[in-house]
C-alpha positions, 0 to 999 in steps of 0.5 A: 603887044609884041616882043622884039628881040635883038640878040639877047635884048628884049623890047616890048612894043605896044600901039601905033603912031609916033614912037616913044622909047622908054628906058628903065633905071637901076633895078628896073625893067620894061615893067617899070612903066607898065602902069603908065603905058595906057596914057599913050594910046595914040603912040607906038611905045617901045620899052627896052629891057637894058642888057643884063636887066629884066628879060635881056641877057648881058651884051658881050663887050658892054662898057659903062653907060655909053654901052647901055646908050649904044644898046638903046640906039641899036634897038631903035635902029633895028626897029626902024625908028629914026626919031622918038620921044625918049622917056627915062627913069632914074639911071635911064634918064642919064642914058636918055641925056647921053643919046640926046647929046650923041645922037640929037636927031634921034631924040624928039623930046625928053620926059625924065622921071626921077632924073639924076646927074652923075653921082657924087664921090660918096654915091659912087663908092656906095654903088661899087659896094652894092655891086659887091653885095649883089655878086656875093649875097644876091639881091634880097638885102638890096631889094629890101633896102631899096623898096623901103628907102626909095618910096615916099611915106604916104605911098608905103603906107597907103599902097603896100603893093607899090612896095612889093612891086619895087621889091619884086623888080629888084629881086628878079634882077640877075645879080651879075647884070645888076652889079655891072649896072651899079659899076657903070653908074659909078663910073659915069661921066656927066652929060653935056647938058648945054648940048641938049636941044630937045624939049625936056620935061623933068618930073621930080618926087618931093620926097625922092632921096635918089633924085632930090628936088634940088638936083632936078632943079639944077638939071633944069637950069642946065638944060635950056628951056627944060620944064620941072614938074614936082609930084607931092608926097612922091618918092623915086618910083613915081610911075608905081606910087602915083601912076595916074598922076604920072601918066597924066603928066607924061601924056601932057608933055608928050602931046605938047612936044608932038606939036 
């Protein structure tokens, strides 16, 4: 395991083999994928802390999801990665979609956990309000709300450590960076799904309130040849709620897309 630092951005790198780049979601970090990294023992796995999240500082001039996508692309180029399997979670799935459109030669495949579309108007307003809350009050109330609402009932009851992980992930975010991510997501444009040609797997949670199954199925219809997998009794943090199943699915698709 090794860290790579590009300016203020931190990436964690494990293993050898074909590259896999993981992009976390809103309120996440490279640790969001920690429980499933072991499933990819034959790959070089790069987990990026996005600007303003986890251990990464803010990036001067960062604007919107396009700026976050550019940061991911810059890290890949700095590491000499010309093409990689892209793995995203939540907001990170939009970043992966953007890259598959803007830089298709860099994307071998897409495996997207809790994949989302651009938010509808009410959700955009809620994200802007959440940004204001983060700046004004910090992350505690947001962490409590997200860790309660975004996990499936069974996971909350059987695996309280999953709730603690999600709460801690939110609590450890820099409020200013988190607020900027909320605003970037609130202002984002839709990806050109018809332009995505990379093999794509979309992994949905049956009880996911953030990326409901119907949304994931719409995305699957919009991306040519996309495969949709539904995890039962699962919410939005499938890598944390059911890591063995999520890791098995990830390995299956990455291996299939590597042929």
